C-alpha angles and dihedrals in degrees: 000000000000125000090247090235103103090109095021104059112165121285110233104184111187149185123219133216105207135180129168093269102025128095119232119280127204111227139170094252099094101002103111112078116227124241109253095039112128122191129197115209130187116225120217137169118284117274131181112270094229129223128325128225142088124324094001124169115215117193116204094149090121095058109130114209117229097183146333138249133195120225109199123192112213137176107267090215089064094057123092093236098051092113089067092052104039094157096052116118098185137018128205114216117198131154094345094309126111123207119192127213137180125210123198133171091266108029150013119232138193108223101182146277146260111213141140091007093305125121112204114177114178114232087192106035121220114246110222102173142018126201128267099024127172143158113323093010113136141177140171127214136182123224139179148173143185117211143154126245101161085308133038112269128191118206124195133165150121138250130208118200124192133173091220103169149007135192141087127343123201115202130177091268100044152300124307118195129202100029124155123214122217121198116206118191118186130186118180144142140214116217129190142147128233105155092327132019114275128192124191117196130208134189123181133180115192134177126201128185119204135195131197116277094005115120097203134049111278088211132013129189116181138181128182126187110200107186091318098321111114124215117185136174146155138201141177129208119255113257092240090072096054105102095209128001113222118255111271111224096197097095094040093060096033092239111193139175119201133210097024117197091044128205103181110347141001135193125232115202135176142157130232123202091200138006111293141171105254132197119183115179133169119215134185124226091271090060093251118146108247101176137356099219096182139349112172146092108277131193128240117284140054121332129192133187131181119218116200104215099171091101094048122099114252112264146074123324133179125222108207117198127192119189109183104308096338125092141191142158145217130198122240123196117204115198 
């Protein structure tokens, strides 16, 4: 029996404390999602989450949506199963399933779910976030439940939560700066007896990216191993929910790629009004770094770089540019 969370992974809405040189920090200020908030997400095929660390750029601009889903936040007291989740402060309704969560001043808990005719209240809720929480913070928590699905089932497990990275996220509709990534690793089992004792085991590794003032993950990549059967998925938040897209530096510096499409080589050019720290990096559609074109402090004036693309596989690439604290991107097609 699955945990009924493959498409209902926990909502970890956050608030950030940002300064020019500080990484994002998850706090209590805007963590708890409000009832009545509805989020549209775009589903796309599973991709590797990429590396962790400081000041990382993840490029998912090539993600191709295969469908959408609506995540609706409702008042738990208005649901028919509220009596089984009396401590819940918000409930996520999606596809006929209801997941219950509890927010306190110090933590965020998963209290259980109602899905596919099964009622699973957690007697020991699963802690999914502590406050404050920033890059390299980590905690582990145990959780458990006893429920009935034709037979009595006992669930027990643990979760490990780490803020393993922060940086810049590139989605199909644009670049988002100052995001923090949270890695959630769960290991749990369901045990029951029919004629003999049976134990089902589960292991999940999930990544969530969060942006300031956004009450739902901007990007989610999830993987669940249920006794050797793998379930994977990914989704990104619709642009309409992003409170403020980060400034795109492309137009300001007159960034250009020519020719594009490219057969053998292409030239990248841009102009700086004053000396700036520059990072120019080329990525493939999997988010892998193909070439670091430039990473240096450059003076004011015109700059020009030639990229030899003859050894690159044909396809779509993304040139990511960072000028000081501002970012942008251009697409490159190699034929």
